[in-house]
Structure formats: structure tokens, C-alpha cells
mmCIF file of the N, C-alpha and C atoms, coordinates in Angstrom:
data_MODEL
# 
_entry.id   MODEL 
# 
loop_
_atom_site.group_PDB 
_atom_site.id 
_atom_site.type_symbol 
_atom_site.label_atom_id 
_atom_site.label_alt_id 
_atom_site.label_comp_id 
_atom_site.label_asym_id 
_atom_site.label_entity_id 
_atom_site.label_seq_id 
_atom_site.pdbx_PDB_ins_code 
_atom_site.Cartn_x 
_atom_site.Cartn_y 
_atom_site.Cartn_z 
_atom_site.occupancy 
_atom_site.B_iso_or_equiv 
_atom_site.pdbx_formal_charge 
_atom_site.auth_seq_id 
_atom_site.auth_comp_id 
_atom_site.auth_asym_id 
_atom_site.auth_atom_id 
_atom_site.pdbx_PDB_model_num 
ATOM 1   N N  . MET A 1 1  ? 52.499 7.437  2.460  1.00 0.00 ? 1  MET A N  1 
ATOM 2   C CA . MET A 1 1  ? 51.810 8.717  2.574  1.00 0.00 ? 1  MET A CA 1 
ATOM 3   C C  . MET A 1 1  ? 51.293 8.860  4.009  1.00 0.00 ? 1  MET A C  1 
ATOM 4   N N  . ASN A 1 2  ? 51.579 10.014 4.592  1.00 0.00 ? 2  ASN A N  1 
ATOM 5   C CA . ASN A 1 2  ? 51.067 10.326 5.914  1.00 0.00 ? 2  ASN A CA 1 
ATOM 6   C C  . ASN A 1 2  ? 49.545 10.427 5.837  1.00 0.00 ? 2  ASN A C  1 
ATOM 7   N N  . LYS A 1 3  ? 48.844 9.806  6.762  1.00 0.00 ? 3  LYS A N  1 
ATOM 8   C CA . LYS A 1 3  ? 47.383 9.816  6.719  1.00 0.00 ? 3  LYS A CA 1 
ATOM 9   C C  . LYS A 1 3  ? 46.786 10.930 7.550  1.00 0.00 ? 3  LYS A C  1 
ATOM 10  N N  . GLN A 1 4  ? 47.606 11.670 8.256  1.00 0.00 ? 4  GLN A N  1 
ATOM 11  C CA . GLN A 1 4  ? 47.119 12.706 9.144  1.00 0.00 ? 4  GLN A CA 1 
ATOM 12  C C  . GLN A 1 4  ? 47.559 14.082 8.642  1.00 0.00 ? 4  GLN A C  1 
ATOM 13  N N  . ILE A 1 5  ? 46.688 15.054 8.779  1.00 0.00 ? 5  ILE A N  1 
ATOM 14  C CA . ILE A 1 5  ? 47.049 16.442 8.508  1.00 0.00 ? 5  ILE A CA 1 
ATOM 15  C C  . ILE A 1 5  ? 47.855 16.936 9.698  1.00 0.00 ? 5  ILE A C  1 
ATOM 16  N N  . ILE A 1 6  ? 48.925 17.657 9.412  1.00 0.00 ? 6  ILE A N  1 
ATOM 17  C CA . ILE A 1 6  ? 49.747 18.250 10.469 1.00 0.00 ? 6  ILE A CA 1 
ATOM 18  C C  . ILE A 1 6  ? 49.743 19.753 10.270 1.00 0.00 ? 6  ILE A C  1 
ATOM 19  N N  . MET A 1 7  ? 49.372 20.480 11.329 1.00 0.00 ? 7  MET A N  1 
ATOM 20  C CA . MET A 1 7  ? 49.397 21.938 11.269 1.00 0.00 ? 7  MET A CA 1 
ATOM 21  C C  . MET A 1 7  ? 50.398 22.462 12.281 1.00 0.00 ? 7  MET A C  1 
ATOM 22  N N  . TYR A 1 8  ? 51.323 23.268 11.784 1.00 0.00 ? 8  TYR A N  1 
ATOM 23  C CA . TYR A 1 8  ? 52.289 23.957 12.632 1.00 0.00 ? 8  TYR A CA 1 
ATOM 24  C C  . TYR A 1 8  ? 51.767 25.365 12.848 1.00 0.00 ? 8  TYR A C  1 
ATOM 25  N N  . GLY A 1 9  ? 51.674 25.779 14.107 1.00 0.00 ? 9  GLY A N  1 
ATOM 26  C CA . GLY A 1 9  ? 51.119 27.095 14.371 1.00 0.00 ? 9  GLY A CA 1 
ATOM 27  C C  . GLY A 1 9  ? 51.381 27.563 15.784 1.00 0.00 ? 9  GLY A C  1 
ATOM 28  N N  . ALA A 1 10 ? 50.620 28.590 16.184 1.00 0.00 ? 10 ALA A N  1 
ATOM 29  C CA . ALA A 1 10 ? 50.742 29.175 17.517 1.00 0.00 ? 10 ALA A CA 1 
ATOM 30  C C  . ALA A 1 10 ? 49.375 29.681 17.959 1.00 0.00 ? 10 ALA A C  1 
ATOM 31  N N  . GLU A 1 11 ? 49.163 29.686 19.259 1.00 0.00 ? 11 GLU A N  1 
ATOM 32  C CA . GLU A 1 11 ? 47.868 30.101 19.797 1.00 0.00 ? 11 GLU A CA 1 
ATOM 33  C C  . GLU A 1 11 ? 47.558 31.565 19.508 1.00 0.00 ? 11 GLU A C  1 
ATOM 34  N N  . TRP A 1 12 ? 48.556 32.410 19.402 1.00 0.00 ? 12 TRP A N  1 
ATOM 35  C CA . TRP A 1 12 ? 48.350 33.845 19.181 1.00 0.00 ? 12 TRP A CA 1 
ATOM 36  C C  . TRP A 1 12 ? 48.090 34.189 17.712 1.00 0.00 ? 12 TRP A C  1 
ATOM 37  N N  . CYS A 1 13 ? 48.195 33.221 16.841 1.00 0.00 ? 13 CYS A N  1 
ATOM 38  C CA . CYS A 1 13 ? 48.131 33.436 15.389 1.00 0.00 ? 13 CYS A CA 1 
ATOM 39  C C  . CYS A 1 13 ? 46.687 33.400 14.889 1.00 0.00 ? 13 CYS A C  1 
ATOM 40  N N  . GLY A 1 14 ? 46.213 34.519 14.352 1.00 0.00 ? 14 GLY A N  1 
ATOM 41  C CA . GLY A 1 14 ? 44.852 34.596 13.825 1.00 0.00 ? 14 GLY A CA 1 
ATOM 42  C C  . GLY A 1 14 ? 44.608 33.651 12.667 1.00 0.00 ? 14 GLY A C  1 
ATOM 43  N N  . ASP A 1 15 ? 45.579 33.521 11.768 1.00 0.00 ? 15 ASP A N  1 
ATOM 44  C CA . ASP A 1 15 ? 45.420 32.596 10.637 1.00 0.00 ? 15 ASP A CA 1 
ATOM 45  C C  . ASP A 1 15 ? 45.332 31.152 11.124 1.00 0.00 ? 15 ASP A C  1 
ATOM 46  N N  . CYS A 1 16 ? 46.049 30.846 12.212 1.00 0.00 ? 16 CYS A N  1 
ATOM 47  C CA . CYS A 1 16 ? 45.979 29.500 12.791 1.00 0.00 ? 16 CYS A CA 1 
ATOM 48  C C  . CYS A 1 16 ? 44.599 29.254 13.376 1.00 0.00 ? 16 CYS A C  1 
ATOM 49  N N  . GLN A 1 17 ? 44.040 30.262 14.025 1.00 0.00 ? 17 GLN A N  1 
ATOM 50  C CA . GLN A 1 17 ? 42.702 30.134 14.602 1.00 0.00 ? 17 GLN A CA 1 
ATOM 51  C C  . GLN A 1 17 ? 41.670 29.886 13.502 1.00 0.00 ? 17 GLN A C  1 
ATOM 52  N N  . ARG A 1 18 ? 41.830 30.565 12.370 1.00 0.00 ? 18 ARG A N  1 
ATOM 53  C CA . ARG A 1 18 ? 40.911 30.347 11.246 1.00 0.00 ? 18 ARG A CA 1 
ATOM 54  C C  . ARG A 1 18 ? 41.020 28.909 10.740 1.00 0.00 ? 18 ARG A C  1 
ATOM 55  N N  . ALA A 1 19 ? 42.239 28.410 10.567 1.00 0.00 ? 19 ALA A N  1 
ATOM 56  C CA . ALA A 1 19 ? 42.422 27.039 10.083 1.00 0.00 ? 19 ALA A CA 1 
ATOM 57  C C  . ALA A 1 19 ? 41.834 26.040 11.081 1.00 0.00 ? 19 ALA A C  1 
ATOM 58  N N  . LYS A 1 20 ? 42.055 26.263 12.370 1.00 0.00 ? 20 LYS A N  1 
ATOM 59  C CA . LYS A 1 20 ? 41.492 25.381 13.386 1.00 0.00 ? 20 LYS A CA 1 
ATOM 60  C C  . LYS A 1 20 ? 39.962 25.392 13.315 1.00 0.00 ? 20 LYS A C  1 
ATOM 61  N N  . ALA A 1 21 ? 39.381 26.556 13.066 1.00 0.00 ? 21 ALA A N  1 
ATOM 62  C CA . ALA A 1 21 ? 37.920 26.665 12.958 1.00 0.00 ? 21 ALA A CA 1 
ATOM 63  C C  . ALA A 1 21 ? 37.399 25.884 11.751 1.00 0.00 ? 21 ALA A C  1 
ATOM 64  N N  . VAL A 1 22 ? 38.125 25.923 10.634 1.00 0.00 ? 22 VAL A N  1 
ATOM 65  C CA . VAL A 1 22 ? 37.731 25.152 9.446  1.00 0.00 ? 22 VAL A CA 1 
ATOM 66  C C  . VAL A 1 22 ? 37.762 23.663 9.769  1.00 0.00 ? 22 VAL A C  1 
ATOM 67  N N  . PHE A 1 23 ? 38.834 23.214 10.398 1.00 0.00 ? 23 PHE A N  1 
ATOM 68  C CA . PHE A 1 23 ? 38.926 21.796 10.751 1.00 0.00 ? 23 PHE A CA 1 
ATOM 69  C C  . PHE A 1 23 ? 37.787 21.403 11.689 1.00 0.00 ? 23 PHE A C  1 
ATOM 70  N N  . ALA A 1 24 ? 37.471 22.266 12.643 1.00 0.00 ? 24 ALA A N  1 
ATOM 71  C CA . ALA A 1 24 ? 36.375 21.979 13.580 1.00 0.00 ? 24 ALA A CA 1 
ATOM 72  C C  . ALA A 1 24 ? 35.027 21.953 12.859 1.00 0.00 ? 24 ALA A C  1 
ATOM 73  N N  . GLU A 1 25 ? 34.827 22.912 11.953 1.00 0.00 ? 25 GLU A N  1 
ATOM 74  C CA . GLU A 1 25 ? 33.562 22.997 11.209 1.00 0.00 ? 25 GLU A CA 1 
ATOM 75  C C  . GLU A 1 25 ? 33.244 21.700 10.475 1.00 0.00 ? 25 GLU A C  1 
ATOM 76  N N  . PHE A 1 26 ? 34.274 21.070 9.918  1.00 0.00 ? 26 PHE A N  1 
ATOM 77  C CA . PHE A 1 26 ? 34.072 19.874 9.110  1.00 0.00 ? 26 PHE A CA 1 
ATOM 78  C C  . PHE A 1 26 ? 34.467 18.580 9.835  1.00 0.00 ? 26 PHE A C  1 
ATOM 79  N N  . GLY A 1 27 ? 34.801 18.684 11.116 1.00 0.00 ? 27 GLY A N  1 
ATOM 80  C CA . GLY A 1 27 ? 35.143 17.493 11.888 1.00 0.00 ? 27 GLY A CA 1 
ATOM 81  C C  . GLY A 1 27 ? 36.409 16.811 11.416 1.00 0.00 ? 27 GLY A C  1 
ATOM 82  N N  . ILE A 1 28 ? 37.380 17.601 10.981 1.00 0.00 ? 28 ILE A N  1 
ATOM 83  C CA . ILE A 1 28 ? 38.641 17.065 10.457 1.00 0.00 ? 28 ILE A CA 1 
ATOM 84  C C  . ILE A 1 28 ? 39.631 16.886 11.599 1.00 0.00 ? 28 ILE A C  1 
ATOM 85  N N  . ASN A 1 29 ? 40.157 15.687 11.739 1.00 0.00 ? 29 ASN A N  1 
ATOM 86  C CA . ASN A 1 29 ? 41.212 15.436 12.722 1.00 0.00 ? 29 ASN A CA 1 
ATOM 87  C C  . ASN A 1 29 ? 42.551 15.868 12.146 1.00 0.00 ? 29 ASN A C  1 
ATOM 88  N N  . TYR A 1 30 ? 43.380 16.420 13.009 1.00 0.00 ? 30 TYR A N  1 
ATOM 89  C CA . TYR A 1 30 ? 44.707 16.860 12.584 1.00 0.00 ? 30 TYR A CA 1 
ATOM 90  C C  . TYR A 1 30 ? 45.618 16.902 13.799 1.00 0.00 ? 30 TYR A C  1 
ATOM 91  N N  . ASP A 1 31 ? 46.902 16.820 13.539 1.00 0.00 ? 31 ASP A N  1 
ATOM 92  C CA . ASP A 1 31 ? 47.902 17.007 14.590 1.00 0.00 ? 31 ASP A CA 1 
ATOM 93  C C  . ASP A 1 31 ? 48.264 18.480 14.606 1.00 0.00 ? 31 ASP A C  1 
ATOM 94  N N  . TYR A 1 32 ? 48.318 19.063 15.789 1.00 0.00 ? 32 TYR A N  1 
ATOM 95  C CA . TYR A 1 32 ? 48.633 20.480 15.936 1.00 0.00 ? 32 TYR A CA 1 
ATOM 96  C C  . TYR A 1 32 ? 49.945 20.592 16.690 1.00 0.00 ? 32 TYR A C  1 
ATOM 97  N N  . ILE A 1 33 ? 50.929 21.155 16.033 1.00 0.00 ? 33 ILE A N  1 
ATOM 98  C CA . ILE A 1 33 ? 52.241 21.308 16.640 1.00 0.00 ? 33 ILE A CA 1 
ATOM 99  C C  . ILE A 1 33 ? 52.511 22.796 16.820 1.00 0.00 ? 33 ILE A C  1 
ATOM 100 N N  . ILE A 1 34 ? 52.654 23.198 18.068 1.00 0.00 ? 34 ILE A N  1 
ATOM 101 C CA . ILE A 1 34 ? 52.907 24.598 18.391 1.00 0.00 ? 34 ILE A CA 1 
ATOM 102 C C  . ILE A 1 34 ? 54.387 24.891 18.175 1.00 0.00 ? 34 ILE A C  1 
ATOM 103 N N  . THR A 1 35 ? 54.660 25.947 17.438 1.00 0.00 ? 35 THR A N  1 
ATOM 104 C CA . THR A 1 35 ? 56.043 26.291 17.108 1.00 0.00 ? 35 THR A CA 1 
ATOM 105 C C  . THR A 1 35 ? 56.715 27.151 18.175 1.00 0.00 ? 35 THR A C  1 
ATOM 106 N N  . ASP A 1 36 ? 55.916 27.843 19.002 1.00 0.00 ? 36 ASP A N  1 
ATOM 107 C CA . ASP A 1 36 ? 56.508 28.665 20.067 1.00 0.00 ? 36 ASP A CA 1 
ATOM 108 C C  . ASP A 1 36 ? 57.340 27.799 21.000 1.00 0.00 ? 36 ASP A C  1 
ATOM 109 N N  . ASN A 1 37 ? 58.560 28.244 21.266 1.00 0.00 ? 37 ASN A N  1 
ATOM 110 C CA . ASN A 1 37 ? 59.476 27.526 22.165 1.00 0.00 ? 37 ASN A CA 1 
ATOM 111 C C  . ASN A 1 37 ? 59.709 26.086 21.731 1.00 0.00 ? 37 ASN A C  1 
ATOM 112 N N  . ASN A 1 38 ? 59.626 25.849 20.420 1.00 0.00 ? 38 ASN A N  1 
ATOM 113 C CA . ASN A 1 38 ? 59.837 24.516 19.866 1.00 0.00 ? 38 ASN A CA 1 
ATOM 114 C C  . ASN A 1 38 ? 60.796 24.645 18.683 1.00 0.00 ? 38 ASN A C  1 
ATOM 115 N N  . PRO A 1 39 ? 62.106 24.658 18.969 1.00 0.00 ? 39 PRO A N  1 
ATOM 116 C CA . PRO A 1 39 ? 63.088 24.889 17.909 1.00 0.00 ? 39 PRO A CA 1 
ATOM 117 C C  . PRO A 1 39 ? 63.010 23.897 16.753 1.00 0.00 ? 39 PRO A C  1 
ATOM 118 N N  . GLU A 1 40 ? 62.703 22.645 17.046 1.00 0.00 ? 40 GLU A N  1 
ATOM 119 C CA . GLU A 1 40 ? 62.634 21.644 15.979 1.00 0.00 ? 40 GLU A CA 1 
ATOM 120 C C  . GLU A 1 40 ? 61.472 21.936 15.038 1.00 0.00 ? 40 GLU A C  1 
ATOM 121 N N  . ALA A 1 41 ? 60.321 22.292 15.600 1.00 0.00 ? 41 ALA A N  1 
ATOM 122 C CA . ALA A 1 41 ? 59.167 22.617 14.759 1.00 0.00 ? 41 ALA A CA 1 
ATOM 123 C C  . ALA A 1 41 ? 59.420 23.890 13.963 1.00 0.00 ? 41 ALA A C  1 
ATOM 124 N N  . THR A 1 42 ? 60.011 24.891 14.609 1.00 0.00 ? 42 THR A N  1 
ATOM 125 C CA . THR A 1 42 ? 60.322 26.143 13.915 1.00 0.00 ? 42 THR A CA 1 
ATOM 126 C C  . THR A 1 42 ? 61.295 25.894 12.776 1.00 0.00 ? 42 THR A C  1 
ATOM 127 N N  . GLU A 1 43 ? 62.289 25.070 13.008 1.00 0.00 ? 43 GLU A N  1 
ATOM 128 C CA . GLU A 1 43 ? 63.261 24.740 11.962 1.00 0.00 ? 43 GLU A CA 1 
ATOM 129 C C  . GLU A 1 43 ? 62.584 24.047 10.780 1.00 0.00 ? 43 GLU A C  1 
ATOM 130 N N  . LEU A 1 44 ? 61.668 23.133 11.053 1.00 0.00 ? 44 LEU A N  1 
ATOM 131 C CA . LEU A 1 44 ? 60.958 22.446 9.975  1.00 0.00 ? 44 LEU A CA 1 
ATOM 132 C C  . LEU A 1 44 ? 60.099 23.428 9.186  1.00 0.00 ? 44 LEU A C  1 
ATOM 133 N N  . VAL A 1 45 ? 59.384 24.310 9.883  1.00 0.00 ? 45 VAL A N  1 
ATOM 134 C CA . VAL A 1 45 ? 58.572 25.323 9.204  1.00 0.00 ? 45 VAL A CA 1 
ATOM 135 C C  . VAL A 1 45 ? 59.452 26.186 8.312  1.00 0.00 ? 45 VAL A C  1 
ATOM 136 N N  . MET A 1 46 ? 60.603 26.585 8.807  1.00 0.00 ? 46 MET A N  1 
ATOM 137 C CA . MET A 1 46 ? 61.520 27.405 8.001  1.00 0.00 ? 46 MET A CA 1 
ATOM 138 C C  . MET A 1 46 ? 62.008 26.631 6.779  1.00 0.00 ? 46 MET A C  1 
ATOM 139 N N  . LYS A 1 47 ? 62.275 25.350 6.948  1.00 0.00 ? 47 LYS A N  1 
ATOM 140 C CA . LYS A 1 47 ? 62.721 24.522 5.825  1.00 0.00 ? 47 LYS A CA 1 
ATOM 141 C C  . LYS A 1 47 ? 61.626 24.428 4.759  1.00 0.00 ? 47 LYS A C  1 
ATOM 142 N N  . LEU A 1 48 ? 60.381 24.262 5.202  1.00 0.00 ? 48 LEU A N  1 
ATOM 143 C CA . LEU A 1 48 ? 59.267 24.145 4.266  1.00 0.00 ? 48 LEU A CA 1 
ATOM 144 C C  . LEU A 1 48 ? 58.919 25.457 3.586  1.00 0.00 ? 48 LEU A C  1 
ATOM 145 N N  . ASN A 1 49 ? 59.318 26.589 4.208  1.00 0.00 ? 49 ASN A N  1 
ATOM 146 C CA . ASN A 1 49 ? 58.939 27.911 3.714  1.00 0.00 ? 49 ASN A CA 1 
ATOM 147 C C  . ASN A 1 49 ? 60.130 28.769 3.292  1.00 0.00 ? 49 ASN A C  1 
ATOM 148 N N  . ASN A 1 50 ? 61.154 28.136 2.780  1.00 0.00 ? 50 ASN A N  1 
ATOM 149 C CA . ASN A 1 50 ? 62.315 28.869 2.260  1.00 0.00 ? 50 ASN A CA 1 
ATOM 150 C C  . ASN A 1 50 ? 62.871 29.876 3.253  1.00 0.00 ? 50 ASN A C  1 
ATOM 151 N N  . GLY A 1 51 ? 62.993 29.456 4.516  1.00 0.00 ? 51 GLY A N  1 
ATOM 152 C CA . GLY A 1 51 ? 63.598 30.292 5.541  1.00 0.00 ? 51 GLY A CA 1 
ATOM 153 C C  . GLY A 1 51 ? 62.617 31.160 6.310  1.00 0.00 ? 51 GLY A C  1 
ATOM 154 N N  . ASN A 1 52 ? 61.355 31.157 5.932  1.00 0.00 ? 52 ASN A N  1 
ATOM 155 C CA . ASN A 1 52 ? 60.350 31.968 6.623  1.00 0.00 ? 52 ASN A CA 1 
ATOM 156 C C  . ASN A 1 52 ? 59.655 31.154 7.710  1.00 0.00 ? 52 ASN A C  1 
ATOM 157 N N  . THR A 1 53 ? 59.224 31.839 8.762  1.00 0.00 ? 53 THR A N  1 
ATOM 158 C CA . THR A 1 53 ? 58.528 31.170 9.858  1.00 0.00 ? 53 THR A CA 1 
ATOM 159 C C  . THR A 1 53 ? 57.018 31.376 9.751  1.00 0.00 ? 53 THR A C  1 
ATOM 160 N N  . SER A 1 54 ? 56.503 31.364 8.554  1.00 0.00 ? 54 SER A N  1 
ATOM 161 C CA . SER A 1 54 ? 55.082 31.610 8.301  1.00 0.00 ? 54 SER A CA 1 
ATOM 162 C C  . SER A 1 54 ? 54.219 30.486 8.862  1.00 0.00 ? 54 SER A C  1 
ATOM 163 N N  . ILE A 1 55 ? 53.186 30.893 9.597  1.00 0.00 ? 55 ILE A N  1 
ATOM 164 C CA . ILE A 1 55 ? 52.238 29.932 10.152 1.00 0.00 ? 55 ILE A CA 1 
ATOM 165 C C  . ILE A 1 55 ? 50.824 30.442 9.933  1.00 0.00 ? 55 ILE A C  1 
ATOM 166 N N  . PRO A 1 56 ? 49.862 29.559 9.811  1.00 0.00 ? 56 PRO A N  1 
ATOM 167 C CA . PRO A 1 56 ? 50.049 28.123 9.893  1.00 0.00 ? 56 PRO A CA 1 
ATOM 168 C C  . PRO A 1 56 ? 50.693 27.564 8.627  1.00 0.00 ? 56 PRO A C  1 
ATOM 169 N N  . THR A 1 57 ? 51.494 26.565 8.841  1.00 0.00 ? 57 THR A N  1 
ATOM 170 C CA . THR A 1 57 ? 51.991 25.732 7.751  1.00 0.00 ? 57 THR A CA 1 
ATOM 171 C C  . THR A 1 57 ? 51.298 24.397 7.929  1.00 0.00 ? 57 THR A C  1 
ATOM 172 N N  . ILE A 1 58 ? 50.549 24.001 6.922  1.00 0.00 ? 58 ILE A N  1 
ATOM 173 C CA . ILE A 1 58 ? 49.743 22.787 7.002  1.00 0.00 ? 58 ILE A CA 1 
ATOM 174 C C  . ILE A 1 58 ? 50.263 21.775 5.990  1.00 0.00 ? 58 ILE A C  1 
ATOM 175 N N  . VAL A 1 59 ? 50.585 20.583 6.485  1.00 0.00 ? 59 VAL A N  1 
ATOM 176 C CA . VAL A 1 59 ? 51.071 19.492 5.643  1.00 0.00 ? 59 VAL A CA 1 
ATOM 177 C C  . VAL A 1 59 ? 49.946 18.470 5.534  1.00 0.00 ? 59 VAL A C  1 
ATOM 178 N N  . PHE A 1 60 ? 49.581 18.140 4.297  1.00 0.00 ? 60 PHE A N  1 
ATOM 179 C CA . PHE A 1 60 ? 48.453 17.256 4.028  1.00 0.00 ? 60 PHE A CA 1 
ATOM 180 C C  . PHE A 1 60 ? 48.915 15.827 3.744  1.00 0.00 ? 60 PHE A C  1 
ATOM 181 N N  . PRO A 1 61 ? 47.995 14.869 3.789  1.00 0.00 ? 61 PRO A N  1 
ATOM 182 C CA . PRO A 1 61 ? 48.360 13.467 3.547  1.00 0.00 ? 61 PRO A CA 1 
ATOM 183 C C  . PRO A 1 61 ? 49.042 13.214 2.205  1.00 0.00 ? 61 PRO A C  1 
ATOM 184 N N  . ASP A 1 62 ? 48.787 14.079 1.213  1.00 0.00 ? 62 ASP A N  1 
ATOM 185 C CA . ASP A 1 62 ? 49.444 13.907 -0.090 1.00 0.00 ? 62 ASP A CA 1 
ATOM 186 C C  . ASP A 1 62 ? 50.794 14.616 -0.144 1.00 0.00 ? 62 ASP A C  1 
ATOM 187 N N  . ASN A 1 63 ? 51.279 15.067 1.022  1.00 0.00 ? 63 ASN A N  1 
ATOM 188 C CA . ASN A 1 63 ? 52.560 15.777 1.183  1.00 0.00 ? 63 ASN A CA 1 
ATOM 189 C C  . ASN A 1 63 ? 52.564 17.173 0.583  1.00 0.00 ? 63 ASN A C  1 
ATOM 190 N N  . SER A 1 64 ? 51.406 17.679 0.177  1.00 0.00 ? 64 SER A N  1 
ATOM 191 C CA . SER A 1 64 ? 51.338 19.073 -0.258 1.00 0.00 ? 64 SER A CA 1 
ATOM 192 C C  . SER A 1 64 ? 51.272 19.952 0.990  1.00 0.00 ? 64 SER A C  1 
ATOM 193 N N  . ILE A 1 65 ? 51.536 21.240 0.772  1.00 0.00 ? 65 ILE A N  1 
ATOM 194 C CA . ILE A 1 65 ? 51.619 22.188 1.883  1.00 0.00 ? 65 ILE A CA 1 
ATOM 195 C C  . ILE A 1 65 ? 50.817 23.431 1.539  1.00 0.00 ? 65 ILE A C  1 
ATOM 196 N N  . GLN A 1 66 ? 50.126 23.950 2.544  1.00 0.00 ? 66 GLN A N  1 
ATOM 197 C CA . GLN A 1 66 ? 49.523 25.272 2.427  1.00 0.00 ? 66 GLN A CA 1 
ATOM 198 C C  . GLN A 1 66 ? 50.070 26.129 3.562  1.00 0.00 ? 66 GLN A C  1 
ATOM 199 N N  . VAL A 1 67 ? 50.326 27.384 3.232  1.00 0.00 ? 67 VAL A N  1 
ATOM 200 C CA . VAL A 1 67 ? 50.834 28.335 4.209  1.00 0.00 ? 67 VAL A CA 1 
ATOM 201 C C  . VAL A 1 67 ? 49.862 29.501 4.274  1.00 0.00 ? 67 VAL A C  1 
ATOM 202 N N  . GLU A 1 68 ? 49.382 29.770 5.480  1.00 0.00 ? 68 GLU A N  1 
ATOM 203 C CA . GLU A 1 68 ? 48.433 30.858 5.703  1.00 0.00 ? 68 GLU A CA 1 
ATOM 204 C C  . GLU A 1 68 ? 47.264 30.815 4.713  1.00 0.00 ? 68 GLU A C  1 
ATOM 205 N N  . PRO A 1 69 ? 46.619 29.656 4.567  1.00 0.00 ? 69 PRO A N  1 
ATOM 206 C CA . PRO A 1 69 ? 45.531 29.568 3.579  1.00 0.00 ? 69 PRO A CA 1 
ATOM 207 C C  . PRO A 1 69 ? 44.294 30.347 4.029  1.00 0.00 ? 69 PRO A C  1 
ATOM 208 N N  . SER A 1 70 ? 43.579 30.860 3.055  1.00 0.00 ? 70 SER A N  1 
ATOM 209 C CA . SER A 1 70 ? 42.284 31.473 3.324  1.00 0.00 ? 70 SER A CA 1 
ATOM 210 C C  . SER A 1 70 ? 41.281 30.350 3.603  1.00 0.00 ? 70 SER A C  1 
ATOM 211 N N  . TYR A 1 71 ? 40.099 30.725 4.048  1.00 0.00 ? 71 TYR A N  1 
ATOM 212 C CA . TYR A 1 71 ? 39.030 29.754 4.270  1.00 0.00 ? 71 TYR A CA 1 
ATOM 213 C C  . TYR A 1 71 ? 38.769 28.971 2.987  1.00 0.00 ? 71 TYR A C  1 
ATOM 214 N N  . ASP A 1 72 ? 38.614 29.685 1.873  1.00 0.00 ? 72 ASP A N  1 
ATOM 215 C CA . ASP A 1 72 ? 38.312 29.022 0.601  1.00 0.00 ? 72 ASP A CA 1 
ATOM 216 C C  . ASP A 1 72 ? 39.450 28.122 0.143  1.00 0.00 ? 72 ASP A C  1 
ATOM 217 N N  . GLU A 1 73 ? 40.687 28.577 0.291  1.00 0.00 ? 73 GLU A N  1 
ATOM 218 C CA . GLU A 1 73 ? 41.831 27.750 -0.117 1.00 0.00 ? 73 GLU A CA 1 
ATOM 219 C C  . GLU A 1 73 ? 41.877 26.456 0.690  1.00 0.00 ? 73 GLU A C  1 
ATOM 220 N N  . LEU A 1 74 ? 41.651 26.574 1.991  1.00 0.00 ? 74 LEU A N  1 
ATOM 221 C CA . LEU A 1 74 ? 41.717 25.390 2.840  1.00 0.00 ? 74 LEU A CA 1 
ATOM 222 C C  . LEU A 1 74 ? 40.551 24.448 2.560  1.00 0.00 ? 74 LEU A C  1 
ATOM 223 N N  . THR A 1 75 ? 39.347 24.974 2.427  1.00 0.00 ? 75 THR A N  1 
ATOM 224 C CA . THR A 1 75 ? 38.208 24.085 2.140  1.00 0.00 ? 75 THR A CA 1 
ATOM 225 C C  . THR A 1 75 ? 38.335 23.445 0.765  1.00 0.00 ? 75 THR A C  1 
ATOM 226 N N  . ASP A 1 76 ? 38.856 24.188 -0.214 1.00 0.00 ? 76 ASP A N  1 
ATOM 227 C CA . ASP A 1 76 ? 39.074 23.594 -1.540 1.00 0.00 ? 76 ASP A CA 1 
ATOM 228 C C  . ASP A 1 76 ? 40.062 22.436 -1.459 1.00 0.00 ? 76 ASP A C  1 
ATOM 229 N N  . LYS A 1 77 ? 41.112 22.603 -0.662 1.00 0.00 ? 77 LYS A N  1 
ATOM 230 C CA . LYS A 1 77 ? 42.104 21.536 -0.507 1.00 0.00 ? 77 LYS A CA 1 
ATOM 231 C C  . LYS A 1 77 ? 41.471 20.322 0.163  1.00 0.00 ? 77 LYS A C  1 
ATOM 232 N N  . LEU A 1 78 ? 40.687 20.549 1.206  1.00 0.00 ? 78 LEU A N  1 
ATOM 233 C CA . LEU A 1 78 ? 40.031 19.430 1.887  1.00 0.00 ? 78 LEU A CA 1 
ATOM 234 C C  . LEU A 1 78 ? 39.068 18.702 0.950  1.00 0.00 ? 78 LEU A C  1 
ATOM 235 N N  . LYS A 1 79 ? 38.380 19.463 0.100  1.00 0.00 ? 79 LYS A N  1 
ATOM 236 C CA . LYS A 1 79 ? 37.498 18.843 -0.898 1.00 0.00 ? 79 LYS A CA 1 
ATOM 237 C C  . LYS A 1 79 ? 38.302 18.010 -1.887 1.00 0.00 ? 79 LYS A C  1 
ATOM 238 N N  . SER A 1 80 ? 39.445 18.545 -2.328 1.00 0.00 ? 80 SER A N  1 
ATOM 239 C CA . SER A 1 80 ? 40.259 17.817 -3.306 1.00 0.00 ? 80 SER A CA 1 
ATOM 240 C C  . SER A 1 80 ? 40.795 16.513 -2.744 1.00 0.00 ? 80 SER A C  1 
ATOM 241 N N  . LEU A 1 81 ? 40.947 16.464 -1.433 1.00 0.00 ? 81 LEU A N  1 
ATOM 242 C CA . LEU A 1 81 ? 41.399 15.243 -0.765 1.00 0.00 ? 81 LEU A CA 1 
ATOM 243 C C  . LEU A 1 81 ? 40.229 14.348 -0.367 1.00 0.00 ? 81 LEU A C  1 
ATOM 244 N N  . GLN A 1 82 ? 39.020 14.787 -0.720 1.00 0.00 ? 82 GLN A N  1 
ATOM 245 C CA . GLN A 1 82 ? 37.777 14.076 -0.425 1.00 0.00 ? 82 GLN A CA 1 
ATOM 246 C C  . GLN A 1 82 ? 37.597 13.874 1.082  1.00 0.00 ? 82 GLN A C  1 
ATOM 247 N N  . LEU A 1 83 ? 37.992 14.902 1.841  1.00 0.00 ? 83 LEU A N  1 
ATOM 248 C CA . LEU A 1 83 ? 37.816 14.879 3.284  1.00 0.00 ? 83 LEU A CA 1 
ATOM 249 C C  . LEU A 1 83 ? 36.537 15.577 3.714  1.00 0.00 ? 83 LEU A C  1 
ATOM 250 N N  . ILE A 1 84 ? 35.970 16.373 2.803  1.00 0.00 ? 84 ILE A N  1 
ATOM 251 C CA . ILE A 1 84 ? 34.672 17.010 3.054  1.00 0.00 ? 84 ILE A CA 1 
ATOM 252 C C  . ILE A 1 84 ? 33.832 16.925 1.789  1.00 0.00 ? 84 ILE A C  1 
# 
């Protein structure tokens, strides 16, 4: 099991900024992979999202995925993983 949260996103993405703010609020470490001009990351995001380039795509240590989560969805997931 991967022990690190991985977020695929872009600096211009409002939903990505919200997810980054949640991680900052709770002191959560994560890897941030920018998909702009990154064909490999974009391809992986598309694979995880049935051909869509939806961001943020967040991969959790339990291998579950959230796409464009709301504040509540993301905090609930972090709670379920006992990270907050």
C-alpha cells in the first residue's frame, strides 16, 4: 500500500486549490503532480477517470480515488483514513 497521498492537478484549477487548502489546514503531506505539459500524468489521470482529464484526482494510501472532491468529501476521507 502506498503510504503517501498523490494529487494530480494544475495551478489554475480552483478545485485543486481547495484540496491543497484542506491538506494545509490539517498538515497533511502529499505528493503533488502537475498535469500541465506532463503527458504521462495526464494519461494516468485519464486512465483513472474513464478517459476524462478531471482534476484534482487524488489517490489515497488505500488505493481509493477521489475526483474533484468537495471540502466535506475530502475531510471525511481523511478522517476515514485516520489522518485527521
